[in-house]
C-alpha positions as protocol buffer text, in pm:
chain_id: "A"
residue {
  index: 1
  type: MET
  ca { x: 0 y: 0 z: 0 }
}
residue {
  index: 2
  type: ILE
  ca { x: 110 y: 358 z: -64 }
}
residue {
  index: 3
  type: VAL
  ca { x: 129 y: 554 z: 261 }
}
residue {
  index: 4
  type: TRP
  ca { x: 66 y: 931 z: 246 }
}
residue {
  index: 5
  type: CYS
  ca { x: 82 y: 1183 z: 526 }
}
residue {
  index: 6
  type: THR
  ca { x: -273 y: 1272 z: 629 }
}
residue {
  index: 7
  type: TYR
  ca { x: -174 y: 1635 z: 683 }
}
residue {
  index: 8
  type: CYS
  ca { x: 67 y: 1747 z: 412 }
}
residue {
  index: 9
  type: GLN
  ca { x: -3 y: 1463 z: 165 }
}
residue {
  index: 10
  type: ALA
  ca { x: 367 y: 1393 z: 114 }
}
residue {
  index: 11
  type: PHE
  ca { x: 467 y: 1037 z: 29 }
}
residue {
  index: 12
  type: VAL
  ca { x: 576 y: 860 z: 349 }
}
residue {
  index: 13
  type: GLY
  ca { x: 658 y: 509 z: 228 }
}
residue {
  index: 14
  type: GLU
  ca { x: 510 y: 174 z: 138 }
}
residue {
  index: 15
  type: SER
  ca { x: 362 y: -90 z: 365 }
}
residue {
  index: 16
  type: ALA
  ca { x: 239 y: -445 z: 327 }
}
residue {
  index: 17
  type: PRO
  ca { x: 70 y: -578 z: 125 }
}
residue {
  index: 18
  type: LEU
  ca { x: 309 y: -446 z: -139 }
}
residue {
  index: 19
  type: ASP
  ca { x: 98 y: -584 z: -424 }
}
residue {
  index: 20
  type: ASP
  ca { x: -190 y: -354 z: -324 }
}
residue {
  index: 21
  type: PRO
  ca { x: -152 y: -10 z: -490 }
}
residue {
  index: 22
  type: SER
  ca { x: -428 y: 157 z: -289 }
}
residue {
  index: 23
  type: LEU
  ca { x: -370 y: 453 z: -58 }
}
residue {
  index: 24
  type: SER
  ca { x: -333 y: 445 z: 317 }
}
residue {
  index: 25
  type: HIS
  ca { x: -269 y: 740 z: 549 }
}
residue {
  index: 26
  type: GLY
  ca { x: -28 y: 805 z: 831 }
}
residue {
  index: 27
  type: ILE
  ca { x: 172 y: 1106 z: 942 }
}
residue {
  index: 28
  type: CYS
  ca { x: 521 y: 1213 z: 842 }
}
residue {
  index: 29
  type: GLU
  ca { x: 787 y: 1316 z: 1095 }
}
residue {
  index: 30
  type: SER
  ca { x: 760 y: 1684 z: 1004 }
}
residue {
  index: 31
  type: CYS
  ca { x: 384 y: 1700 z: 1056 }
}
residue {
  index: 32
  type: GLU
  ca { x: 403 y: 1489 z: 1371 }
}
residue {
  index: 33
  type: ALA
  ca { x: 629 y: 1754 z: 1519 }
}
residue {
  index: 34
  type: ARG
  ca { x: 390 y: 2033 z: 1413 }
}
residue {
  index: 35
  type: VAL
  ca { x: 49 y: 1885 z: 1475 }
}
residue {
  index: 36
  type: GLU
  ca { x: 34 y: 1955 z: 1848 }
}
residue {
  index: 37
  type: ARG
  ca { x: 118 y: 2323 z: 1808 }
}
residue {
  index: 38
  type: ASP
  ca { x: -34 y: 2417 z: 1471 }
}
residue {
  index: 39
  type: ASP
  ca { x: -413 y: 2419 z: 1461 }
}
residue {
  index: 40
  type: ASP
  ca { x: -415 y: 2548 z: 1103 }
}
residue {
  index: 41
  type: LEU
  ca { x: -208 y: 2262 z: 961 }
}
residue {
  index: 42
  type: ILE
  ca { x: -497 y: 2079 z: 793 }
}
residue {
  index: 43
  type: GLU
  ca { x: -636 y: 2399 z: 639 }
}
residue {
  index: 44
  type: GLN
  ca { x: -292 y: 2492 z: 506 }
}
residue {
  index: 45
  type: THR
  ca { x: -263 y: 2167 z: 316 }
}
residue {
  index: 46
  type: GLU
  ca { x: -616 y: 2143 z: 177 }
}
residue {
  index: 47
  type: GLY
  ca { x: -490 y: 2266 z: -162 }
}
residue {
  index: 48
  type: VAL
  ca { x: -242 y: 1978 z: -178 }
}
residue {
  index: 49
  type: ARG
  ca { x: -513 y: 1721 z: -103 }
}
residue {
  index: 50
  type: GLN
  ca { x: -741 y: 1864 z: -371 }
}
residue {
  index: 51
  type: LEU
  ca { x: -456 y: 1858 z: -622 }
}
residue {
  index: 52
  type: MET
  ca { x: -396 y: 1489 z: -550 }
}
residue {
  index: 53
  type: HIS
  ca { x: -759 y: 1412 z: -631 }
}
residue {
  index: 54
  type: ARG
  ca { x: -737 y: 1605 z: -958 }
}
residue {
  index: 55
  type: LEU
  ca { x: -417 y: 1427 z: -1060 }
}
residue {
  index: 56
  type: PHE
  ca { x: -575 y: 1087 z: -1001 }
}
residue {
  index: 57
  type: ALA
  ca { x: -882 y: 1193 z: -1198 }
}
residue {
  index: 58
  type: ALA
  ca { x: -668 y: 1313 z: -1490 }
}
residue {
  index: 59
  type: ALA
  ca { x: -477 y: 984 z: -1497 }
}
residue {
  index: 60
  type: SER
  ca { x: -797 y: 782 z: -1483 }
}
residue {
  index: 61
  type: ARG
  ca { x: -948 y: 959 z: -1782 }
}
residue {
  index: 62
  type: ARG
  ca { x: -605 y: 983 z: -1953 }
}
residue {
  index: 63
  type: ASP
  ca { x: -630 y: 1357 z: -1991 }
}
residue {
  index: 64
  type: ARG
  ca { x: -296 y: 1457 z: -2143 }
}
residue {
  index: 65
  type: THR
  ca { x: -378 y: 1827 z: -2158 }
}
residue {
  index: 66
  type: ALA
  ca { x: -398 y: 1847 z: -1778 }
}
residue {
  index: 67
  type: CYS
  ca { x: -71 y: 1667 z: -1708 }
}
residue {
  index: 68
  type: ASP
  ca { x: 187 y: 1948 z: -1726 }
}
residue {
  index: 69
  type: ALA
  ca { x: -32 y: 2207 z: -1556 }
}
residue {
  index: 70
  type: LEU
  ca { x: -115 y: 1980 z: -1262 }
}
residue {
  index: 71
  type: LEU
  ca { x: 244 y: 1873 z: -1209 }
}
residue {
  index: 72
  type: ALA
  ca { x: 360 y: 2236 z: -1226 }
}
residue {
  index: 73
  type: GLU
  ca { x: 102 y: 2321 z: -961 }
}
residue {
  index: 74
  type: ALA
  ca { x: 231 y: 2032 z: -748 }
}
residue {
  index: 75
  type: ARG
  ca { x: 585 y: 2169 z: -767 }
}
residue {
  index: 76
  type: ASP
  ca { x: 459 y: 2516 z: -675 }
}
residue {
  index: 77
  type: LEU
  ca { x: 297 y: 2365 z: -367 }
}
residue {
  index: 78
  type: GLY
  ca { x: 628 y: 2212 z: -263 }
}
residue {
  index: 79
  type: LEU
  ca { x: 566 y: 1844 z: -335 }
}
residue {
  index: 80
  type: ARG
  ca { x: 891 y: 1653 z: -374 }
}
residue {
  index: 81
  type: ALA
  ca { x: 965 y: 1458 z: -689 }
}
residue {
  index: 82
  type: ASP
  ca { x: 963 y: 1124 z: -505 }
}
residue {
  index: 83
  type: SER
  ca { x: 616 y: 1201 z: -366 }
}
residue {
  index: 84
  type: LEU
  ca { x: 484 y: 1256 z: -717 }
}
residue {
  index: 85
  type: LEU
  ca { x: 660 y: 956 z: -864 }
}
residue {
  index: 86
  type: VAL
  ca { x: 601 y: 688 z: -601 }
}
residue {
  index: 87
  type: GLY
  ca { x: 280 y: 821 z: -452 }
}
residue {
  index: 88
  type: LEU
  ca { x: 100 y: 894 z: -780 }
}
residue {
  index: 89
  type: LEU
  ca { x: 255 y: 751 z: -1094 }
}
residue {
  index: 90
  type: GLN
  ca { x: 365 y: 419 z: -944 }
}
residue {
  index: 91
  type: PRO
  ca { x: 12 y: 318 z: -836 }
}
residue {
  index: 92
  type: VAL
  ca { x: -126 y: 415 z: -1177 }
}
residue {
  index: 93
  type: LEU
  ca { x: 140 y: 211 z: -1359 }
}
residue {
  index: 94
  type: TYR
  ca { x: 105 y: -82 z: -1123 }
}
residue {
  index: 95
  type: GLN
  ca { x: -270 y: -97 z: -1161 }
}
residue {
  index: 96
  type: ALA
  ca { x: -240 y: -78 z: -1540 }
}
residue {
  index: 97
  type: GLY
  ca { x: 1 y: -373 z: -1540 }
}
residue {
  index: 98
  type: LYS
  ca { x: -221 y: -574 z: -1308 }
}
residue {
  index: 99
  type: GLU
  ca { x: -531 y: -510 z: -1518 }
}
residue {
  index: 100
  type: TRP
  ca { x: -348 y: -600 z: -1840 }
}
residue {
  index: 101
  type: GLN
  ca { x: -199 y: -917 z: -1692 }
}
residue {
  index: 102
  type: GLY
  ca { x: -542 y: -1024 z: -1568 }
}
residue {
  index: 103
  type: GLY
  ca { x: -699 y: -970 z: -1910 }
}
residue {
  index: 104
  type: ARG
  ca { x: -916 y: -684 z: -1784 }
}
residue {
  index: 105
  type: MET
  ca { x: -743 y: -416 z: -1993 }
}
residue {
  index: 106
  type: SER
  ca { x: -680 y: -421 z: -2365 }
}
residue {
  index: 107
  type: VAL
  ca { x: -332 y: -377 z: -2507 }
}
residue {
  index: 108
  type: ALA
  ca { x: -443 y: -45 z: -2658 }
}
residue {
  index: 109
  type: ALA
  ca { x: -576 y: 84 z: -2325 }
}
residue {
  index: 110
  type: GLU
  ca { x: -259 y: -25 z: -2144 }
}
residue {
  index: 111
  type: HIS
  ca { x: -45 y: 153 z: -2403 }
}
residue {
  index: 112
  type: TRP
  ca { x: -259 y: 466 z: -2373 }
}
residue {
  index: 113
  type: LEU
  ca { x: -228 y: 479 z: -1995 }
}
residue {
  index: 114
  type: THR
  ca { x: 145 y: 407 z: -2009 }
}
residue {
  index: 115
  type: SER
  ca { x: 180 y: 694 z: -2256 }
}
residue {
  index: 116
  type: TRP
  ca { x: 5 y: 928 z: -2011 }
}
residue {
  index: 117
  type: CYS
  ca { x: 243 y: 820 z: -1736 }
}
residue {
  index: 118
  type: GLU
  ca { x: 540 y: 869 z: -1971 }
}
residue {
  index: 119
  type: GLU
  ca { x: 438 y: 1231 z: -2023 }
}
residue {
  index: 120
  type: ALA
  ca { x: 387 y: 1287 z: -1652 }
}
residue {
  index: 121
  type: PHE
  ca { x: 717 y: 1111 z: -1577 }
}
residue {
  index: 122
  type: ALA
  ca { x: 906 y: 1337 z: -1818 }
}
residue {
  index: 123
  type: SER
  ca { x: 761 y: 1644 z: -1647 }
}
residue {
  index: 124
  type: VAL
  ca { x: 895 y: 1554 z: -1301 }
}
residue {
  index: 125
  type: PRO
  ca { x: 1245 y: 1703 z: -1264 }
}
residue {
  index: 126
  type: THR
  ca { x: 1525 y: 1561 z: -1053 }
}
residue {
  index: 127
  type: VAL
  ca { x: 1853 y: 1729 z: -965 }
}
residue {
  index: 128
  type: VAL
  ca { x: 2162 y: 1530 z: -1061 }
}
residue {
  index: 129
  type: ASP
  ca { x: 2510 y: 1618 z: -937 }
}
residue {
  index: 130
  type: PRO
  ca { x: 2752 y: 1520 z: -1217 }
}
residue {
  index: 131
  type: ALA
  ca { x: 3045 y: 1543 z: -976 }
}
residue {
  index: 132
  type: GLN
  ca { x: 2901 y: 1274 z: -747 }
}
residue {
  index: 133
  type: PRO
  ca { x: 3057 y: 926 z: -790 }
}
residue {
  index: 134
  type: LEU
  ca { x: 2810 y: 679 z: -936 }
}
residue {
  index: 135
  type: ASP
  ca { x: 2611 y: 493 z: -672 }
}
residue {
  index: 136
  type: LEU
  ca { x: 2401 y: 265 z: -889 }
}
residue {
  index: 137
  type: ILE
  ca { x: 2358 y: 136 z: -1244 }
}
residue {
  index: 138
  type: ILE
  ca { x: 2015 y: -4 z: -1335 }
}
residue {
  index: 139
  type: PHE
  ca { x: 2000 y: -247 z: -1627 }
}
residue {
  index: 140
  type: GLN
  ca { x: 1684 y: -365 z: -1795 }
}
residue {
  index: 141
  type: THR
  ca { x: 1655 y: -743 z: -1790 }
}
residue {
  index: 142
  type: PRO
  ca { x: 1639 y: -900 z: -2138 }
}
residue {
  index: 143
  type: GLY
  ca { x: 1281 y: -995 z: -2221 }
}
residue {
  index: 144
  type: ASN
  ca { x: 1124 y: -697 z: -2045 }
}
residue {
  index: 145
  type: ILE
  ca { x: 894 y: -520 z: -2291 }
}
residue {
  index: 146
  type: HIS
  ca { x: 860 y: -179 z: -2126 }
}
residue {
  index: 147
  type: SER
  ca { x: 1149 y: 52 z: -2045 }
}
residue {
  index: 148
  type: LEU
  ca { x: 962 y: 281 z: -1806 }
}
residue {
  index: 149
  type: GLY
  ca { x: 1025 y: 61 z: -1500 }
}
residue {
  index: 150
  type: PRO
  ca { x: 1405 y: 103 z: -1474 }
}
residue {
  index: 151
  type: ARG
  ca { x: 1383 y: 469 z: -1578 }
}
residue {
  index: 152
  type: PHE
  ca { x: 1116 y: 528 z: -1315 }
}
residue {
  index: 153
  type: ALA
  ca { x: 1327 y: 360 z: -1046 }
}
residue {
  index: 154
  type: ALA
  ca { x: 1630 y: 569 z: -1142 }
}
residue {
  index: 155
  type: LYS
  ca { x: 1432 y: 892 z: -1114 }
}
residue {
  index: 156
  type: VAL
  ca { x: 1286 y: 799 z: -775 }
}
residue {
  index: 157
  type: LEU
  ca { x: 1630 y: 712 z: -640 }
}
residue {
  index: 158
  type: ALA
  ca { x: 1783 y: 1030 z: -784 }
}
residue {
  index: 159
  type: ALA
  ca { x: 1508 y: 1235 z: -622 }
}
residue {
  index: 160
  type: ARG
  ca { x: 1626 y: 1100 z: -286 }
}
residue {
  index: 161
  type: GLY
  ca { x: 1990 y: 1195 z: -347 }
}
residue {
  index: 162
  type: LEU
  ca { x: 2136 y: 888 z: -514 }
}
residue {
  index: 163
  type: SER
  ca { x: 2362 y: 912 z: -820 }
}
residue {
  index: 164
  type: VAL
  ca { x: 2201 y: 673 z: -1071 }
}
residue {
  index: 165
  type: GLU
  ca { x: 2229 y: 576 z: -1437 }
}
residue {
  index: 166
  type: SER
  ca { x: 1971 y: 357 z: -1610 }
}
residue {
  index: 167
  type: PHE
  ca { x: 2030 y: 185 z: -1942 }
}
residue {
  index: 168
  type: VAL
  ca { x: 1738 y: 84 z: -2161 }
}
residue {
  index: 169
  type: PRO
  ca { x: 1656 y: -117 z: -2359 }
}
residue {
  index: 170
  type: ALA
  ca { x: 1838 y: -430 z: -2246 }
}
residue {
  index: 171
  type: LEU
  ca { x: 2208 y: -445 z: -2331 }
}
residue {
  index: 172
  type: PRO
  ca { x: 2430 y: -737 z: -2434 }
}
residue {
  index: 173
  type: LEU
  ca { x: 2647 y: -874 z: -2155 }
}
residue {
  index: 174
  type: GLY
  ca { x: 2965 y: -733 z: -2315 }
}
residue {
  index: 175
  type: GLU
  ca { x: 2825 y: -379 z: -2302 }
}
residue {
  index: 176
  type: MET
  ca { x: 2724 y: -420 z: -1938 }
}
residue {
  index: 177
  type: VAL
  ca { x: 3077 y: -533 z: -1858 }
}
residue {
  index: 178
  type: ALA
  ca { x: 3229 y: -233 z: -2036 }
}
residue {
  index: 179
  type: LEU
  ca { x: 2999 y: 12 z: -1858 }
}
residue {
  index: 180
  type: MET
  ca { x: 3077 y: -132 z: -1515 }
}
residue {
  index: 181
  type: ILE
  ca { x: 3451 y: -110 z: -1579 }
}
residue {
  index: 182
  type: GLU
  ca { x: 3416 y: 248 z: -1702 }
}
residue {
  index: 183
  type: LEU
  ca { x: 3170 y: 379 z: -1441 }
}
residue {
  index: 184
  type: ARG
  ca { x: 3263 y: 163 z: -1136 }
}
residue {
  index: 185
  type: PRO
  ca { x: 2926 y: 187 z: -957 }
}
residue {
  index: 186
  type: ARG
  ca { x: 2881 y: 93 z: -593 }
}
residue {
  index: 187
  type: ALA
  ca { x: 2585 y: -125 z: -691 }
}
residue {
  index: 188
  type: VAL
  ca { x: 2420 y: -276 z: -997 }
}
residue {
  index: 189
  type: GLY
  ca { x: 2048 y: -345 z: -1018 }
}
residue {
  index: 190
  type: PHE
  ca { x: 1822 y: -531 z: -1259 }
}
residue {
  index: 191
  type: SER
  ca { x: 1460 y: -442 z: -1322 }
}
residue {
  index: 192
  type: CYS
  ca { x: 1232 y: -748 z: -1345 }
}
residue {
  index: 193
  type: SER
  ca { x: 874 y: -689 z: -1454 }
}
residue {
  index: 194
  type: LEU
  ca { x: 757 y: -1052 z: -1443 }
}
residue {
  index: 195
  type: PRO
  ca { x: 878 y: -1364 z: -1254 }
}
residue {
  index: 196
  type: ASP
  ca { x: 1024 y: -1513 z: -1573 }
}
residue {
  index: 197
  type: ALA
  ca { x: 1273 y: -1225 z: -1584 }
}
residue {
  index: 198
  type: VAL
  ca { x: 1421 y: -1302 z: -1242 }
}
residue {
  index: 199
  type: PRO
  ca { x: 1627 y: -1614 z: -1332 }
}
residue {
  index: 200
  type: VAL
  ca { x: 1750 y: -1432 z: -1643 }
}
residue {
  index: 201
  type: ALA
  ca { x: 1871 y: -1138 z: -1432 }
}
residue {
  index: 202
  type: CYS
  ca { x: 2030 y: -1370 z: -1176 }
}
residue {
  index: 203
  type: GLU
  ca { x: 2214 y: -1564 z: -1446 }
}
residue {
  index: 204
  type: ILE
  ca { x: 2361 y: -1238 z: -1578 }
}
residue {
  index: 205
  type: ILE
  ca { x: 2456 y: -1129 z: -1227 }
}
residue {
  index: 206
  type: ALA
  ca { x: 2634 y: -1461 z: -1167 }
}
residue {
  index: 207
  type: LYS
  ca { x: 2847 y: -1400 z: -1477 }
}
residue {
  index: 208
  type: LEU
  ca { x: 2931 y: -1048 z: -1358 }
}
residue {
  index: 209
  type: GLN
  ca { x: 3014 y: -1169 z: -1006 }
}
residue {
  index: 210
  type: ALA
  ca { x: 3254 y: -1426 z: -1151 }
}
residue {
  index: 211
  type: ARG
  ca { x: 3471 y: -1166 z: -1322 }
}
residue {
  index: 212
  type: PRO
  ca { x: 3803 y: -1091 z: -1148 }
}
residue {
  index: 213
  type: GLU
  ca { x: 3816 y: -713 z: -1199 }
}
residue {
  index: 214
  type: PRO
  ca { x: 3756 y: -492 z: -889 }
}
residue {
  index: 215
  type: ALA
  ca { x: 3464 y: -317 z: -1057 }
}
residue {
  index: 216
  type: PHE
  ca { x: 3257 y: -636 z: -1029 }
}
residue {
  index: 217
  type: LYS
  ca { x: 3302 y: -673 z: -652 }
}
residue {
  index: 218
  type: CYS
  ca { x: 3006 y: -443 z: -595 }
}
residue {
  index: 219
  type: ARG
  ca { x: 2657 y: -489 z: -459 }
}
residue {
  index: 220
  type: TYR
  ca { x: 2395 y: -655 z: -680 }
}
residue {
  index: 221
  type: VAL
  ca { x: 2021 y: -601 z: -642 }
}
residue {
  index: 222
  type: VAL
  ca { x: 1703 y: -709 z: -820 }
}
residue {
  index: 223
  type: SER
  ca { x: 1369 y: -535 z: -800 }
}
residue {
  index: 224
  type: GLY
  ca { x: 1050 y: -468 z: -994 }
}
residue {
  index: 225
  type: HIS
  ca { x: 692 y: -577 z: -1032 }
}
residue {
  index: 226
  type: ALA
  ca { x: 794 y: -945 z: -1028 }
}
residue {
  index: 227
  type: PHE
  ca { x: 858 y: -922 z: -654 }
}
residue {
  index: 228
  type: ARG
  ca { x: 530 y: -745 z: -579 }
}
residue {
  index: 229
  type: MET
  ca { x: 312 y: -1016 z: -730 }
}
residue {
  index: 230
  type: GLY
  ca { x: 133 y: -1245 z: -490 }
}
residue {
  index: 231
  type: GLY
  ca { x: 276 y: -1582 z: -400 }
}
residue {
  index: 232
  type: GLY
  ca { x: 645 y: -1495 z: -392 }
}
residue {
  index: 233
  type: LEU
  ca { x: 709 y: -1672 z: -723 }
}
residue {
  index: 234
  type: ALA
  ca { x: 1021 y: -1470 z: -799 }
}
residue {
  index: 235
  type: ARG
  ca { x: 1211 y: -1504 z: -472 }
}
residue {
  index: 236
  type: PRO
  ca { x: 1327 y: -1868 z: -504 }
}
residue {
  index: 237
  type: ALA
  ca { x: 1522 y: -1779 z: -820 }
}
residue {
  index: 238
  type: VAL
  ca { x: 1740 y: -1521 z: -641 }
}
residue {
  index: 239
  type: GLY
  ca { x: 2082 y: -1661 z: -561 }
}
residue {
  index: 240
  type: ALA
  ca { x: 2340 y: -1584 z: -297 }
}
residue {
  index: 241
  type: GLY
  ca { x: 2497 y: -1241 z: -298 }
}
residue {
  index: 242
  type: ILE
  ca { x: 2194 y: -1073 z: -456 }
}
residue {
  index: 243
  type: ASP
  ca { x: 1965 y: -842 z: -259 }
}
residue {
  index: 244
  type: ILE
  ca { x: 1593 y: -809 z: -329 }
}
residue {
  index: 245
  type: VAL
  ca { x: 1481 y: -446 z: -310 }
}
residue {
  index: 246
  type: MET
  ca { x: 1117 y: -380 z: -231 }
}
residue {
  index: 247
  type: ASP
  ca { x: 1147 y: -21 z: -111 }
}
residue {
  index: 248
  type: ALA
  ca { x: 1340 y: 213 z: -342 }
}
residue {
  index: 249
  type: ALA
  ca { x: 1327 y: 499 z: -92 }
}
residue {
  index: 250
  type: ALA
  ca { x: 1485 y: 287 z: 180 }
}
residue {
  index: 251
  type: LEU
  ca { x: 1761 y: 173 z: -58 }
}
residue {
  index: 252
  type: ALA
  ca { x: 1839 y: 532 z: -155 }
}
residue {
  index: 253
  type: ASP
  ca { x: 1849 y: 651 z: 206 }
}
residue {
  index: 254
  type: GLU
  ca { x: 2076 y: 363 z: 305 }
}
residue {
  index: 255
  type: MET
  ca { x: 2319 y: 414 z: 16 }
}
residue {
  index: 256
  type: VAL
  ca { x: 2336 y: 790 z: 65 }
}
residue {
  index: 257
  type: ALA
  ca { x: 2406 y: 741 z: 436 }
}
residue {
  index: 258
  type: THR
  ca { x: 2687 y: 490 z: 371 }
}
residue {
  index: 259
  type: ARG
  ca { x: 2878 y: 684 z: 107 }
}
residue {
  index: 260
  type: THR
  ca { x: 3250 y: 715 z: 172 }
}
residue {
  index: 261
  type: ARG
  ca { x: 3314 y: 1065 z: 294 }
}
């Protein structure tokens, strides 16, 4: 479930069940500190709550004309990029994938909704520091049809301060090797949209782990919709030395906190 702050409507995090994209409400640390001394807090954030409803409505009816204006308004109201990405676009994309997989959405409708999210995604800016050493490379697993997943993850992580590069579509193993030697990331991740992609990603990771160069002695992670599906079908395929990431925000916070200073 997607957890939003009841007061300021900022994205707080995700909670179980992770395969449920509906909204739940809690309170963020900032508002928890203010709530006892600020009687006007709810009134001050009413505009943010109303904007959230309008964004969901625009996505539901696939209104492209409203996209840029609503996201600009969100930025003017002070919403962070990760709040917009994870709290709004991720549930829309997840639900579209679930409906398509279950045969309840046509291919055309799924493409239309994905196109709306692509436009919204492109309108959400993130600040990248080119001087920052690379924290993470995200590769798209061969066989994945859509490229938005790894790009989305990269933007969410960058919005929380991580230095990230994503490469789509899927690359040959030789190109992955060359990029890792050139960029020397602290971690390498693979985006897996469906359970069938997980053993493919893990096979590639095993080949990278086996290389003798120092660049390949990094952290390896797998993530994506495959791990949010019910039944845990993807987990048994994940081998030793590979981390499963369910919470992108937590990964970013951890990696930012453990950078070598």
